[in-house]
A tleap script that builds the chain and sets N, CA, C and O, in Angstrom:
source leaprc.protein.ff14SB
mol = sequence {
  NMET GLU PHE SER CYS VAL LEU SER TRP VAL
  SER LEU HIE ASP HIE TRP ARG GLU ASP TYR
  ASN GLY PHE ARG PRO HIE SER SER LEU LYS
  ASP MET PRO PRO ASN GLU TYR ILE GLU LYS
  LYS GLU ASN SER SER ASP PHE LEU LEU LEU
  THR SER CSER
}
set mol.1.N position { -24.878 38.450 -22.473 }
set mol.1.CA position { -25.510 39.122 -23.597 }
set mol.1.C position { -26.868 39.636 -23.140 }
set mol.1.O position { -27.630 38.930 -22.480 }
set mol.2.N position { -27.148 40.857 -23.498 }
set mol.2.CA position { -28.421 41.462 -23.113 }
set mol.2.C position { -29.281 41.646 -24.358 }
set mol.2.O position { -28.796 42.090 -25.399 }
set mol.3.N position { -30.549 41.306 -24.243 }
set mol.3.CA position { -31.472 41.428 -25.373 }
set mol.3.C position { -32.352 42.650 -25.172 }
set mol.3.O position { -32.873 42.885 -24.082 }
set mol.4.N position { -32.508 43.419 -26.228 }
set mol.4.CA position { -33.300 44.637 -26.121 }
set mol.4.C position { -34.796 44.345 -26.061 }
set mol.4.O position { -35.577 45.149 -25.551 }
set mol.5.N position { -35.181 43.193 -26.584 }
set mol.5.CA position { -36.587 42.828 -26.517 }
set mol.5.C position { -36.730 41.328 -26.747 }
set mol.5.O position { -35.785 40.654 -27.155 }
set mol.6.N position { -37.892 40.837 -26.486 }
set mol.6.CA position { -38.164 39.418 -26.649 }
set mol.6.C position { -38.000 39.001 -28.101 }
set mol.6.O position { -37.531 37.897 -28.375 }
set mol.7.N position { -38.377 39.859 -29.029 }
set mol.7.CA position { -38.273 39.511 -30.446 }
set mol.7.C position { -36.835 39.259 -30.883 }
set mol.7.O position { -36.586 38.385 -31.713 }
set mol.8.N position { -35.898 40.006 -30.340 }
set mol.8.CA position { -34.507 39.762 -30.713 }
set mol.8.C position { -34.038 38.419 -30.168 }
set mol.8.O position { -33.281 37.716 -30.837 }
set mol.9.N position { -34.475 38.050 -28.964 }
set mol.9.CA position { -34.132 36.744 -28.412 }
set mol.9.C position { -34.752 35.628 -29.240 }
set mol.9.O position { -34.087 34.633 -29.526 }
set mol.10.N position { -36.008 35.774 -29.629 }
set mol.10.CA position { -36.688 34.760 -30.431 }
set mol.10.C position { -35.970 34.582 -31.766 }
set mol.10.O position { -35.779 33.456 -32.224 }
set mol.11.N position { -35.581 35.667 -32.378 }
set mol.11.CA position { -34.874 35.592 -33.652 }
set mol.11.C position { -33.541 34.866 -33.497 }
set mol.11.O position { -33.201 34.014 -34.318 }
set mol.12.N position { -32.793 35.193 -32.459 }
set mol.12.CA position { -31.519 34.534 -32.222 }
set mol.12.C position { -31.717 33.051 -31.925 }
set mol.12.O position { -30.958 32.214 -32.415 }
set mol.13.N position { -32.712 32.727 -31.143 }
set mol.13.CA position { -33.000 31.327 -30.813 }
set mol.13.C position { -33.397 30.547 -32.065 }
set mol.13.O position { -32.937 29.421 -32.257 }
set mol.14.N position { -34.224 31.114 -32.901 }
set mol.14.CA position { -34.627 30.451 -34.143 }
set mol.14.C position { -33.425 30.175 -35.037 }
set mol.14.O position { -33.324 29.106 -35.639 }
set mol.15.N position { -32.520 31.135 -35.122 }
set mol.15.CA position { -31.306 30.945 -35.927 }
set mol.15.C position { -30.466 29.807 -35.351 }
set mol.15.O position { -29.986 28.954 -36.097 }
set mol.16.N position { -30.283 29.788 -34.025 }
set mol.16.CA position { -29.511 28.727 -33.383 }
set mol.16.C position { -30.149 27.364 -33.625 }
set mol.16.O position { -29.451 26.400 -33.943 }
set mol.17.N position { -31.476 27.276 -33.477 }
set mol.17.CA position { -32.186 26.011 -33.647 }
set mol.17.C position { -32.058 25.499 -35.082 }
set mol.17.O position { -31.857 24.303 -35.295 }
set mol.18.N position { -32.171 26.377 -36.052 }
set mol.18.CA position { -32.012 25.971 -37.456 }
set mol.18.C position { -30.609 25.431 -37.698 }
set mol.18.O position { -30.439 24.418 -38.376 }
set mol.19.N position { -29.605 26.107 -37.147 }
set mol.19.CA position { -28.227 25.647 -37.305 }
set mol.19.C position { -28.026 24.306 -36.608 }
set mol.19.O position { -27.436 23.392 -37.184 }
set mol.20.N position { -28.502 24.183 -35.394 }
set mol.20.CA position { -28.319 22.956 -34.611 }
set mol.20.C position { -29.021 21.771 -35.253 }
set mol.20.O position { -28.448 20.684 -35.331 }
set mol.21.N position { -30.241 21.959 -35.709 }
set mol.21.CA position { -31.014 20.865 -36.281 }
set mol.21.C position { -30.756 20.641 -37.762 }
set mol.21.O position { -31.076 19.575 -38.288 }
set mol.22.N position { -30.194 21.610 -38.432 }
set mol.22.CA position { -30.008 21.471 -39.867 }
set mol.22.C position { -28.609 21.147 -40.308 }
set mol.22.O position { -28.416 20.492 -41.333 }
set mol.23.N position { -27.610 21.600 -39.542 }
set mol.23.CA position { -26.248 21.510 -40.046 }
set mol.23.C position { -25.255 20.836 -39.117 }
set mol.23.O position { -24.220 20.358 -39.579 }
set mol.24.N position { -25.533 20.784 -37.841 }
set mol.24.CA position { -24.568 20.209 -36.899 }
set mol.24.C position { -24.775 18.711 -36.752 }
set mol.24.O position { -25.880 18.262 -36.450 }
set mol.25.N position { -23.720 17.938 -36.964 }
set mol.25.CA position { -23.857 16.487 -36.822 }
set mol.25.C position { -24.045 16.083 -35.359 }
set mol.25.O position { -23.531 16.725 -34.444 }
set mol.26.N position { -24.786 15.015 -35.173 }
set mol.26.CA position { -25.045 14.468 -33.843 }
set mol.26.C position { -24.517 13.037 -33.809 }
set mol.26.O position { -24.842 12.229 -34.679 }
set mol.27.N position { -23.715 12.731 -32.820 }
set mol.27.CA position { -23.126 11.395 -32.742 }
set mol.27.C position { -24.194 10.318 -32.596 }
set mol.27.O position { -24.013 9.204 -33.088 }
set mol.28.N position { -25.290 10.628 -31.936 }
set mol.28.CA position { -26.349 9.631 -31.768 }
set mol.28.C position { -27.088 9.330 -33.072 }
set mol.28.O position { -27.848 8.365 -33.149 }
set mol.29.N position { -26.866 10.147 -34.084 }
set mol.29.CA position { -27.496 9.941 -35.393 }
set mol.29.C position { -26.445 9.577 -36.437 }
set mol.29.O position { -26.547 9.966 -37.601 }
set mol.30.N position { -25.456 8.840 -36.011 }
set mol.30.CA position { -24.360 8.408 -36.896 }
set mol.30.C position { -23.668 9.597 -37.551 }
set mol.30.O position { -23.348 9.575 -38.739 }
set mol.31.N position { -23.446 10.629 -36.753 }
set mol.31.CA position { -22.763 11.857 -37.183 }
set mol.31.C position { -23.447 12.568 -38.340 }
set mol.31.O position { -22.793 13.165 -39.194 }
set mol.32.N position { -24.767 12.495 -38.355 }
set mol.32.CA position { -25.554 13.240 -39.340 }
set mol.32.C position { -26.343 14.324 -38.617 }
set mol.32.O position { -26.710 14.150 -37.455 }
set mol.33.N position { -26.609 15.439 -39.288 }
set mol.33.CA position { -27.523 16.421 -38.725 }
set mol.33.C position { -28.935 15.825 -38.653 }
set mol.33.O position { -29.286 14.988 -39.485 }
set mol.34.N position { -29.740 16.236 -37.687 }
set mol.34.CA position { -31.085 15.682 -37.569 }
set mol.34.C position { -31.916 15.776 -38.844 }
set mol.34.O position { -32.605 14.818 -39.194 }
set mol.35.N position { -31.867 16.899 -39.542 }
set mol.35.CA position { -32.658 17.036 -40.767 }
set mol.35.C position { -32.232 16.022 -41.829 }
set mol.35.O position { -33.077 15.466 -42.531 }
set mol.36.N position { -30.931 15.781 -41.948 }
set mol.36.CA position { -30.430 14.799 -42.922 }
set mol.36.C position { -30.852 13.396 -42.509 }
set mol.36.O position { -31.250 12.588 -43.349 }
set mol.37.N position { -30.766 13.109 -41.222 }
set mol.37.CA position { -31.162 11.794 -40.722 }
set mol.37.C position { -32.642 11.524 -41.017 }
set mol.37.O position { -32.994 10.446 -41.496 }
set mol.38.N position { -33.492 12.488 -40.736 }
set mol.38.CA position { -34.931 12.343 -40.981 }
set mol.38.C position { -35.199 12.151 -42.468 }
set mol.38.O position { -36.001 11.300 -42.852 }
set mol.39.N position { -34.529 12.939 -43.306 }
set mol.39.CA position { -34.718 12.820 -44.758 }
set mol.39.C position { -34.331 11.425 -45.245 }
set mol.39.O position { -35.056 10.823 -46.037 }
set mol.40.N position { -33.203 10.911 -44.782 }
set mol.40.CA position { -32.785 9.574 -45.198 }
set mol.40.C position { -33.746 8.518 -44.691 }
set mol.40.O position { -34.046 7.559 -45.402 }
set mol.41.N position { -34.228 8.681 -43.476 }
set mol.41.CA position { -35.164 7.719 -42.916 }
set mol.41.C position { -36.460 7.703 -43.720 }
set mol.41.O position { -36.987 6.634 -44.028 }
set mol.42.N position { -36.966 8.863 -44.054 }
set mol.42.CA position { -38.231 8.958 -44.795 }
set mol.42.C position { -38.105 8.435 -46.221 }
set mol.42.O position { -39.088 7.953 -46.785 }
set mol.43.N position { -36.915 8.519 -46.815 }
set mol.43.CA position { -36.723 8.133 -48.214 }
set mol.43.C position { -36.154 6.740 -48.409 }
set mol.43.O position { -35.869 6.344 -49.539 }
set mol.44.N position { -35.985 5.994 -47.336 }
set mol.44.CA position { -35.389 4.672 -47.457 }
set mol.44.C position { -36.120 3.683 -46.568 }
set mol.44.O position { -36.279 3.906 -45.368 }
set mol.45.N position { -36.562 2.586 -47.171 }
set mol.45.CA position { -37.290 1.587 -46.395 }
set mol.45.C position { -36.370 0.760 -45.510 }
set mol.45.O position { -36.828 0.155 -44.540 }
set mol.46.N position { -35.065 0.723 -45.833 }
set mol.46.CA position { -34.153 -0.091 -45.036 }
set mol.46.C position { -33.287 0.727 -44.077 }
set mol.46.O position { -32.394 0.179 -43.429 }
set mol.47.N position { -33.540 2.023 -43.982 }
set mol.47.CA position { -32.782 2.861 -43.067 }
set mol.47.C position { -33.380 2.725 -41.674 }
set mol.47.O position { -34.564 3.003 -41.483 }
set mol.48.N position { -32.591 2.307 -40.711 }
set mol.48.CA position { -33.100 2.040 -39.369 }
set mol.48.C position { -33.140 3.297 -38.526 }
set mol.48.O position { -32.207 4.101 -38.535 }
set mol.49.N position { -34.214 3.452 -37.810 }
set mol.49.CA position { -34.343 4.552 -36.874 }
set mol.49.C position { -33.602 4.174 -35.598 }
set mol.49.O position { -33.853 3.121 -35.011 }
set mol.50.N position { -32.690 5.041 -35.175 }
set mol.50.CA position { -31.952 4.791 -33.944 }
set mol.50.C position { -32.824 5.183 -32.756 }
set mol.50.O position { -33.462 6.236 -32.754 }
set mol.51.N position { -32.837 4.332 -31.765 }
set mol.51.CA position { -33.572 4.662 -30.543 }
set mol.51.C position { -32.683 4.383 -29.356 }
set mol.51.O position { -31.799 3.529 -29.413 }
set mol.52.N position { -32.919 5.101 -28.293 }
set mol.52.CA position { -32.135 4.860 -27.090 }
set mol.52.C position { -32.707 3.657 -26.368 }
set mol.52.O position { -33.910 3.399 -26.428 }
set mol.53.N position { -31.849 2.924 -25.690 }
set mol.53.CA position { -32.337 1.753 -24.972 }
set mol.53.C position { -32.105 1.883 -23.487 }
set mol.53.O position { -32.457 0.982 -22.726 }
savepdb mol mol.pdb
quit
């Protein structure tokens, strides 16, 4: 894919990042999208933050 300018690449990257972080589930987050995981963590005192060991 060829980009006509940097702005078109930035726009495409921003769209991909929003989709990846907002809607795609991640197995390391118990199959939740990152935004959903963060929201649940912030709104619940007993929700555990997963960390790598």
